Backbone bond lengths (Angstrom), bond angles and torsions (degrees), N, CA, C in turn:
res aa  C-N    CA-C-N  psi(-1)  N-CA   C-N-CA  omega(-1)  CA-C   N-CA-C  phi
1 X - - - 1.458 - - 1.525 111.90 -
2 X 1.316 116.78 -7.34 1.458 120.09 177.74 1.518 115.16 83.95
3 X 1.326 117.77 11.45 1.462 120.47 179.27 1.517 108.59 -82.03
4 X 1.339 117.06 112.44 1.460 122.41 -170.49 1.520 113.72 -61.39
5 X 1.323 116.94 -33.06 1.456 119.67 -175.25 1.531 112.90 -92.02
6 X 1.316 116.42 9.99 1.465 119.68 -178.04 1.531 111.78 -58.76
7 X 1.320 116.66 -36.22 1.463 119.47 -177.90 1.527 112.22 -67.22
8 X 1.327 116.43 -17.11 1.463 120.11 178.38 1.532 111.76 -95.56
9 X 1.310 116.35 -2.17 1.463 120.69 -176.33 1.526 111.34 -98.40
10 X 1.307 115.13 155.29 1.459 121.54 177.06 1.526 107.80 -134.31
11 X 1.316 116.24 125.43 1.462 120.21 179.35 1.522 109.32 -83.91
12 X 1.327 115.49 117.15 1.458 120.64 179.40 1.525 109.31 -109.54
13 X 1.306 118.10 102.65 1.473 119.94 179.90 1.521 110.44 -73.07
14 X 1.310 116.34 149.38 1.464 120.58 177.78 1.527 108.66 -150.90
15 X 1.320 115.78 169.05 1.457 120.74 -175.07 1.519 112.93 -75.45
16 X 1.314 115.66 179.13 1.450 121.99 179.12 1.534 110.52 -84.34
17 X 1.332 115.42 157.27 1.458 120.83 170.84 1.521 107.31 -92.29
18 X 1.328 115.85 119.52 1.459 120.95 -177.17 1.524 109.68 -126.84
19 X 1.294 115.94 167.50 1.458 122.20 175.33 1.530 109.52 -92.61
20 X 1.323 118.55 164.66 1.469 120.06 -178.79 1.528 113.50 -55.51
21 X 1.347 116.71 -29.09 1.465 119.26 -179.46 1.521 113.06 -100.76
22 X 1.333 116.82 13.75 1.462 119.45 174.72 1.519 114.26 127.44
23 X 1.334 115.78 -166.52 1.453 121.59 -176.46 1.527 111.64 -66.81
24 X 1.353 114.50 151.32 1.456 119.32 172.66 1.528 108.73 -73.94
25 X 1.311 115.31 145.10 1.454 119.91 -178.63 1.523 109.89 -144.02
26 X 1.340 115.78 123.49 1.464 118.97 177.33 1.522 110.25 -67.52
27 X 1.329 117.18 -31.85 1.464 121.03 179.18 1.528 111.13 -65.00
28 X 1.339 115.70 -36.77 1.462 120.20 179.88 1.530 112.28 -90.02
29 X 1.325 116.10 -5.16 1.462 119.44 179.76 1.511 114.03 73.63
30 X 1.335 117.01 29.38 1.465 120.13 -177.88 1.529 112.69 -107.63
31 X 1.333 117.36 8.15 1.467 120.50 178.16 1.525 109.41 -72.92
32 X 1.342 116.70 134.41 1.462 122.27 178.35 1.525 109.17 -87.21
33 X 1.320 117.62 112.71 1.452 121.43 175.26 1.521 109.49 -78.29
34 X 1.342 115.62 151.85 1.463 118.97 -178.30 1.522 111.46 -60.37
35 X 1.320 117.36 -42.33 1.461 120.47 -179.02 1.525 111.06 -61.38
36 X 1.321 116.10 -40.01 1.465 120.92 178.19 1.523 110.87 -65.91
37 X 1.337 115.56 -42.82 1.453 121.23 179.38 1.529 110.93 -62.14
38 X 1.335 116.04 -49.03 1.465 121.11 -178.31 1.519 111.11 -61.50
39 X 1.314 117.06 -49.24 1.462 120.36 -177.73 1.525 111.91 -63.35
40 X 1.316 115.77 -40.49 1.462 119.77 179.58 1.522 112.20 -65.32
41 X 1.333 115.46 -43.00 1.463 119.76 178.49 1.519 111.40 -65.04
42 X 1.328 116.14 -47.09 1.465 119.80 -178.92 1.526 111.41 -59.39
43 X 1.322 116.49 -39.76 1.460 120.30 -179.71 1.529 111.04 -64.71
44 X 1.338 116.41 -45.57 1.463 120.64 179.87 1.523 111.57 -65.78
45 X 1.315 116.16 -42.30 1.461 120.88 -178.16 1.521 111.15 -65.41
46 X 1.319 116.64 -42.40 1.469 119.67 178.59 1.526 110.11 -61.72
47 X 1.317 116.18 -46.53 1.461 120.43 -177.34 1.524 112.15 -65.21
48 X 1.329 117.57 -44.26 1.463 121.61 -172.44 1.526 113.97 -84.76
49 X 1.345 117.26 -27.50 1.452 119.41 -172.06 1.531 115.42 -123.20
50 X 1.309 118.89 -33.24 1.458 120.34 -164.68 1.519 116.42 -115.33
51 X 1.322 118.53 -14.64 1.467 119.41 -177.01 1.524 111.92 -60.18
52 X 1.326 116.62 -29.33 1.469 120.29 -178.54 1.525 112.56 -69.82
53 X 1.343 117.02 -10.31 1.462 121.38 178.67 1.532 112.74 -106.96
54 X 1.314 117.45 -0.34 1.464 121.76 -174.39 1.532 110.85 -85.76
55 X 1.332 117.97 119.76 1.476 120.72 -179.93 1.523 113.35 -57.99
56 X 1.327 117.48 -25.23 1.469 120.17 179.98 1.519 112.54 -78.64
57 X 1.310 116.88 -8.16 1.460 121.63 178.17 1.533 108.53 -89.39
58 X 1.329 118.55 114.27 1.464 120.49 -176.74 1.527 113.84 -61.65
59 X 1.351 116.84 -18.52 1.458 120.17 -179.74 1.533 112.58 -88.67
60 X 1.337 116.61 -7.15 1.466 120.30 179.61 1.523 110.18 -78.00
61 X 1.321 116.33 135.32 1.460 121.25 179.42 1.528 109.81 -73.82
62 X 1.324 116.33 140.64 1.464 121.15 -176.23 1.523 112.13 -58.27
63 X 1.334 116.46 -37.45 1.468 119.73 -177.92 1.526 112.53 -72.25
64 X 1.334 116.31 -12.07 1.469 120.48 -179.03 1.523 112.98 -102.16
65 X 1.326 118.39 1.33 1.463 120.60 -174.89 1.528 112.23 -62.87
66 X 1.339 115.15 137.90 1.458 122.81 173.87 1.519 109.01 -109.70
67 X 1.320 115.98 157.03 1.460 120.15 174.06 1.525 109.16 -76.10
68 X 1.317 115.64 165.00 1.463 120.63 177.43 1.517 110.47 -58.78
69 X 1.330 116.65 -39.58 1.462 121.46 -179.55 1.527 110.75 -64.20
70 X 1.317 117.01 -41.14 1.466 120.55 179.28 1.530 111.01 -65.79
71 X 1.318 116.29 -41.36 1.464 119.94 179.06 1.523 111.42 -63.86
72 X 1.327 117.14 -43.96 1.462 120.92 179.99 1.523 111.24 -66.22
73 X 1.330 116.75 -39.40 1.467 120.92 179.11 1.524 110.52 -64.04
74 X 1.327 116.08 -44.45 1.460 120.17 179.79 1.522 111.05 -65.25
75 X 1.314 116.12 -41.45 1.464 121.42 179.91 1.530 110.27 -58.79
76 X 1.324 115.51 -44.52 1.466 120.44 -178.75 1.535 110.65 -66.83
77 X 1.324 117.04 -43.54 1.465 119.78 -177.82 1.523 111.45 -65.74
78 X 1.324 117.15 -40.05 1.464 119.81 179.52 1.525 110.52 -69.05
79 X 1.327 116.62 -37.84 1.466 120.16 178.48 1.527 110.63 -63.76
80 X 1.321 116.75 -44.60 1.467 120.57 178.84 1.527 110.53 -64.03
81 X 1.336 116.55 -40.52 1.463 120.06 178.35 1.519 110.80 -62.78
82 X 1.326 116.24 -38.49 1.460 121.23 179.06 1.524 110.88 -58.86
83 X 1.327 116.23 -49.16 1.461 120.97 -176.53 1.529 111.48 -73.34
84 X 1.321 116.62 -48.08 1.472 119.62 -177.21 1.525 111.42 -60.59
85 X 1.325 116.05 -49.25 1.465 118.72 -177.84 1.521 110.91 -66.77
86 X 1.336 116.33 -41.36 1.457 119.49 179.35 1.516 112.86 -59.49
87 X 1.322 116.10 -34.32 1.468 120.60 179.27 1.528 111.59 -79.14
88 X 1.343 116.09 -42.56 1.458 120.14 -171.37 1.523 114.24 -80.95
89 X 1.325 117.68 -19.30 1.465 119.12 -177.59 1.527 112.34 -74.63
90 X 1.324 116.25 -12.21 1.468 121.09 -178.17 1.528 109.68 -93.00
91 X 1.304 117.20 132.80 1.454 121.38 177.72 1.522 111.43 -58.36
92 X 1.318 116.60 150.70 1.461 120.82 -174.72 1.524 113.62 -68.28
93 X 1.327 117.25 -10.92 1.463 120.33 -179.91 1.526 112.38 -96.65
94 X 1.351 116.19 10.96 1.457 119.93 -176.42 1.529 110.64 -127.25
95 X 1.328 116.61 153.83 1.455 120.86 172.62 1.525 109.62 -71.30
96 X 1.327 116.34 151.50 1.455 122.76 179.29 1.521 107.98 -100.45
97 X 1.317 116.72 117.38 1.465 121.27 -178.30 1.529 108.41 -95.44
98 X 1.323 115.51 111.25 1.458 120.01 -179.10 1.519 110.46 -85.28
99 X 1.334 115.81 117.57 1.457 122.68 176.71 1.523 106.13 -133.94
100 X 1.321 116.49 101.47 1.467 120.83 -172.16 1.526 112.73 -56.42
101 X 1.312 117.65 -44.63 1.467 120.63 -177.72 1.521 111.41 -61.65
102 X 1.316 116.93 -39.94 1.462 120.54 -179.98 1.526 110.85 -74.00
103 X 1.308 117.66 -40.45 1.455 121.01 -175.97 1.527 112.95 -66.91
104 X 1.336 117.61 -29.20 1.460 120.63 -175.92 1.529 111.56 -99.89
105 X 1.318 118.17 5.02 1.465 122.31 -174.43 1.527 112.70 -65.88
106 X 1.336 114.71 149.38 1.465 121.04 177.89 1.516 112.06 -72.58
107 X 1.307 116.97 -25.24 1.458 121.92 -179.22 1.520 109.73 -118.44
108 X 1.309 115.17 147.48 1.453 118.89 178.89 1.517 112.12 107.36
109 X 1.299 114.88 -174.14 1.463 122.63 -174.44 1.527 110.09 -82.90
110 X 1.350 116.57 74.65 1.464 121.81 -176.71 1.518 111.22 -134.32
111 X 1.324 115.70 159.13 1.449 120.92 175.81 1.522 112.59 -62.27
112 X 1.349 118.47 -48.18 1.464 119.68 178.58 1.524 113.32 -59.36
113 X 1.332 117.35 -34.78 1.471 120.05 178.19 1.530 110.54 -62.32
114 X 1.314 117.12 -42.20 1.467 120.28 179.75 1.523 111.06 -69.69
115 X 1.327 116.69 -38.66 1.462 119.89 175.69 1.524 110.74 -62.93
116 X 1.329 116.58 -39.50 1.456 121.36 179.81 1.528 110.90 -66.88
117 X 1.335 116.91 -39.94 1.468 120.63 177.61 1.526 110.07 -60.83
118 X 1.330 116.11 -43.19 1.471 120.35 178.28 1.526 110.48 -62.24
119 X 1.333 116.87 -47.81 1.464 120.79 -177.52 1.529 111.46 -63.43
120 X 1.316 117.20 -36.59 1.460 120.16 179.72 1.528 110.73 -65.35
121 X 1.324 116.90 -40.40 1.464 119.85 178.00 1.522 110.54 -66.40
122 X 1.317 116.98 -44.07 1.457 120.38 -179.00 1.525 111.21 -61.71
123 X 1.327 117.02 -35.55 1.455 120.43 177.42 1.521 110.57 -62.71
124 X 1.321 117.17 -42.47 1.457 121.48 179.16 1.516 111.23 -65.25
125 X 1.318 116.36 -44.98 1.464 120.62 -179.44 1.524 110.55 -63.24
126 X 1.305 117.17 -45.47 1.467 120.90 -179.46 1.520 112.03 -65.66
127 X 1.329 116.66 -28.97 1.463 120.64 -178.65 1.523 112.40 -76.79
128 X 1.327 117.16 -41.74 1.462 120.00 -170.81 1.526 115.05 -105.10
129 X 1.322 118.17 -24.97 1.464 119.15 -175.43 1.528 113.93 -63.58
130 X 1.342 119.85 -39.16 1.471 119.53 -178.42 1.527 114.14 -60.27
131 X 1.332 117.93 -27.81 1.466 120.22 -177.75 1.529 112.81 -106.62
132 X 1.331 116.98 3.59 1.462 120.59 -178.70 1.530 109.95 -76.70
133 X 1.322 117.39 127.31 1.473 122.35 -177.44 1.524 112.71 -109.10
134 X 1.320 116.79 1.37 1.458 120.56 -175.35 1.518 113.65 -82.57
135 X 1.333 114.87 176.96 1.466 123.77 179.18 1.525 109.10 -114.40
136 X 1.303 116.39 136.53 1.465 120.43 179.65 1.528 109.75 -68.27
137 X 1.327 115.43 124.61 1.459 121.71 179.07 1.533 108.35 -131.85
138 X 1.339 117.58 96.83 1.473 121.03 -175.78 1.520 113.79 -55.26
139 X 1.335 116.86 -27.33 1.462 118.84 -178.34 1.527 112.95 -66.22
140 X 1.333 116.79 -11.46 1.465 120.33 177.37 1.531 112.01 -78.44
141 X 1.321 116.91 -12.38 1.472 120.79 177.67 1.521 108.50 -86.60
142 X 1.313 115.50 86.45 1.469 120.93 -171.38 1.533 113.62 -107.63
143 X 1.311 117.51 -9.46 1.459 119.32 -176.57 1.533 111.28 -75.23
144 X 1.325 115.02 151.18 1.462 119.76 177.86 1.526 111.10 -59.95
145 X 1.341 116.72 -38.69 1.467 120.29 -179.06 1.527 110.81 -63.89
146 X 1.316 116.66 -36.16 1.468 120.33 178.61 1.517 111.15 -70.62
147 X 1.308 116.94 -39.93 1.466 120.46 179.23 1.537 111.12 -67.28
148 X 1.326 115.88 -38.19 1.476 119.21 176.94 1.528 110.38 -64.20
149 X 1.322 115.72 -40.25 1.468 119.70 179.90 1.523 110.81 -67.03
150 X 1.320 117.15 -42.25 1.464 120.68 178.70 1.530 110.97 -63.37
151 X 1.329 116.42 -39.95 1.465 120.01 177.28 1.522 110.24 -64.07
152 X 1.321 116.33 -38.87 1.465 120.65 178.59 1.530 110.29 -65.46
153 X 1.323 116.64 -43.47 1.464 120.23 177.39 1.527 110.69 -59.71
154 X 1.305 116.49 -38.93 1.469 121.24 -178.50 1.527 112.22 -64.39
155 X 1.331 116.63 -22.43 1.462 119.84 -177.92 1.517 114.48 -92.72
156 X 1.325 116.78 7.59 1.462 118.92 -173.56 1.522 113.32 -62.81
157 X 1.317 116.75 -49.00 1.469 119.10 -175.15 1.519 111.73 -67.69
158 X 1.335 117.29 -32.10 1.467 119.49 174.99 1.524 110.90 -65.05
159 X 1.341 116.12 -37.55 1.463 120.27 178.70 1.522 110.71 -65.87
160 X 1.317 116.41 -44.28 1.463 120.62 -179.97 1.525 110.59 -64.03
161 X 1.328 116.42 -42.66 1.466 119.82 178.77 1.525 110.88 -63.83
162 X 1.322 116.67 -40.87 1.461 121.47 179.25 1.528 110.67 -64.25
163 X 1.349 116.15 -41.71 1.464 120.82 179.16 1.525 110.99 -63.46
164 X 1.333 116.41 -40.20 1.460 120.27 179.30 1.529 111.01 -67.35
165 X 1.303 116.03 -42.05 1.462 120.85 -178.75 1.528 111.19 -64.65
166 X 1.324 116.06 -37.90 1.469 121.01 -176.87 1.529 112.99 -93.57
167 X 1.326 117.16 0.20 1.466 121.44 -175.27 1.533 110.13 53.13
168 X 1.312 115.70 47.10 1.466 119.99 -173.93 1.533 110.73 -135.79
169 X 1.334 118.06 87.02 1.471 120.62 -179.75 1.518 113.95 -66.12
170 X 1.329 117.53 -14.28 1.467 118.92 179.35 1.529 111.20 -62.26
171 X 1.329 116.85 -24.21 1.465 120.31 177.24 1.525 110.71 -65.26
172 X 1.327 116.98 -38.42 1.460 121.09 177.53 1.528 109.77 -68.88
173 X 1.320 116.97 -41.04 1.463 121.01 177.80 1.525 110.55 -58.72
174 X 1.319 115.86 -46.76 1.469 119.87 -178.52 1.528 110.41 -63.47
175 X 1.330 116.24 -41.14 1.467 120.62 178.72 1.525 110.99 -60.42
176 X 1.327 117.48 -46.19 1.456 121.70 -177.39 1.527 111.50 -66.96
177 X 1.309 116.72 -40.26 1.463 119.95 178.65 1.527 110.46 -63.87
178 X 1.319 117.28 -42.34 1.463 120.85 178.13 1.527 110.59 -64.02
179 X 1.326 117.18 -38.10 1.459 120.93 177.72 1.528 110.75 -64.12
180 X 1.321 117.00 -44.46 1.459 120.79 178.67 1.526 111.01 -62.83
181 X 1.321 116.92 -37.13 1.463 120.31 177.82 1.529 110.82 -66.91
182 X 1.321 117.23 -39.70 1.461 120.64 177.26 1.524 110.71 -61.80
183 X 1.332 116.22 -43.52 1.465 119.26 177.95 1.521 110.87 -63.48
184 X 1.320 117.13 -44.62 1.456 121.10 -177.93 1.525 111.15 -59.73
185 X 1.323 116.78 -44.02 1.462 120.84 179.28 1.526 110.75 -63.35
186 X 1.326 116.52 -41.33 1.470 120.95 178.26 1.523 110.61 -65.55
187 X 1.314 116.89 -44.24 1.460 122.67 -175.86 1.528 111.94 -66.29
188 X 1.316 117.04 -34.60 1.459 120.69 -177.51 1.525 112.96 -73.96
189 X 1.320 117.12 -12.76 1.466 121.38 175.93 1.530 108.55 -80.53
190 X 1.322 116.82 113.14 1.460 121.20 -175.54 1.528 112.74 -59.91
191 X 1.319 116.89 -22.28 1.462 120.28 179.07 1.532 111.89 -68.50
192 X 1.327 116.59 -14.06 1.466 120.78 -177.17 1.532 112.27 -98.81
193 X 1.301 117.25 27.52 1.460 121.50 -179.82 1.529 111.40 -58.29
194 X 1.303 116.19 132.89 1.463 121.44 173.65 1.530 109.59 -84.43
195 X 1.299 115.66 -40.07 1.459 121.38 -177.05 1.519 112.28 -60.63
196 X 1.333 117.97 -44.46 1.458 121.93 -172.31 1.523 114.25 -94.45
197 X 1.324 117.89 2.10 1.466 120.56 -177.65 1.526 110.61 -75.07
198 X 1.337 116.18 149.18 1.469 119.52 175.03 1.529 108.92 -66.87
199 X 1.347 118.46 160.19 1.477 121.69 -166.94 1.526 116.28 -49.63
200 X 1.340 118.56 -50.40 1.463 119.34 -177.30 1.528 111.74 -66.21
201 X 1.317 115.71 -39.76 1.470 119.05 179.22 1.526 109.90 -69.06
202 X 1.321 117.09 -37.06 1.458 120.10 177.42 1.530 110.58 -62.94
203 X 1.329 116.64 -45.70 1.469 120.33 178.78 1.517 111.07 -60.95
204 X 1.329 116.15 -39.70 1.464 121.01 -179.39 1.527 110.85 -67.57
205 X 1.318 116.32 -43.01 1.466 119.56 179.13 1.524 111.45 -67.25
206 X 1.318 117.21 -35.64 1.461 119.90 176.67 1.531 110.66 -64.50
207 X 1.324 116.72 -40.22 1.462 120.16 177.39 1.525 110.87 -66.61
208 X 1.322 115.41 -38.09 1.463 122.06 179.99 1.533 111.38 -62.29
209 X 1.331 116.34 -52.85 1.467 118.80 -179.30 1.527 111.05 -72.46
210 X 1.342 116.76 -27.02 1.461 119.86 175.48 1.519 111.42 -63.78
211 X 1.331 116.05 -37.79 1.466 120.65 177.54 1.523 110.72 -65.98
212 X 1.330 116.14 -37.73 1.466 120.19 177.28 1.529 109.97 -63.37
213 X 1.340 116.14 -45.21 1.464 120.32 178.96 1.529 111.10 -61.07
214 X 1.315 117.12 -41.68 1.465 120.71 179.69 1.522 111.15 -62.57
215 X 1.329 116.07 -40.74 1.463 120.27 179.15 1.531 110.79 -66.62
216 X 1.331 116.75 -40.60 1.465 119.66 177.95 1.526 110.78 -62.94
217 X 1.312 116.57 -44.87 1.471 120.83 -179.36 1.522 110.60 -63.11
218 X 1.318 116.29 -44.54 1.467 120.52 -178.88 1.527 110.61 -65.17
219 X 1.324 116.54 -46.44 1.457 120.20 -178.85 1.512 112.44 -64.16
220 X 1.323 116.47 -42.99 1.463 119.56 177.32 1.523 110.75 -64.18
221 X 1.324 116.02 -35.22 1.464 119.63 177.21 1.515 111.98 -61.37
222 X 1.337 116.67 -38.36 1.465 120.29 177.08 1.532 111.10 -63.27
223 X 1.317 116.72 -26.33 1.468 121.22 178.76 1.525 111.96 -89.49
224 X 1.325 116.71 0.76 1.457 120.38 -179.41 1.513 113.56 81.35
225 X 1.329 116.54 23.47 1.471 121.71 -177.59 1.524 109.71 -111.49
226 X 1.328 116.13 126.87 1.458 121.69 177.12 1.528 109.92 -90.48
227 X 1.331 115.78 142.66 1.465 120.75 179.46 1.518 110.73 -92.30
228 X 1.336 114.97 167.28 1.452 123.21 174.68 1.524 108.38 -123.54
229 X 1.312 116.49 144.37 1.466 120.20 179.09 1.520 111.67 -77.35
230 X 1.323 116.84 -21.99 1.474 121.48 177.07 1.523 109.12 -137.05
231 X 1.323 114.79 145.82 1.467 120.06 176.56 1.523 109.10 -147.90
């Protein structure tokens, strides 16, 4: 065809984007228009994630108010994360089932869930790190859950390399979701309190969860997803 850069290109076939009840059809009126998609996502995202920061919301705390620009920026980033992650988490040999409610959910294998996990860790680090006087001592991480998480963190670059070699970003998605689940399980154990830990253990736990946040941010960045410090 005379396209000079063809030799640098690679054709990656992938499945169709369908709805939970089947293919989109203009004849049946089931095609998702971009305007409909955008408005629907923005509405869900505002309600589930951002209304608590809106000054016009009487239930929003004054100290939590965001500017209009911050709200719009967050809305756009979460919407993009919803679509990008929802598309990329599916293997290239499978159809992509678009379900807006599932894709934008706070829990489960979604882009917003991973962004929320990152923001929750950053909130903890920003809250306790400035007053932490302890020294990081990795040997204090003795729990099986911590060792499993550290082993998972150690495998990040191999996962990214494997995904690049196979042209399969779903491997990165799966890795990040598993990492977020490991953090969630660790965090829900009351024995792992950061606030009540003695100084050295607090410093170590802050470094531990900080590493998880860094991995989430880096991995999401490879998927073209920007993180937020608050959600």
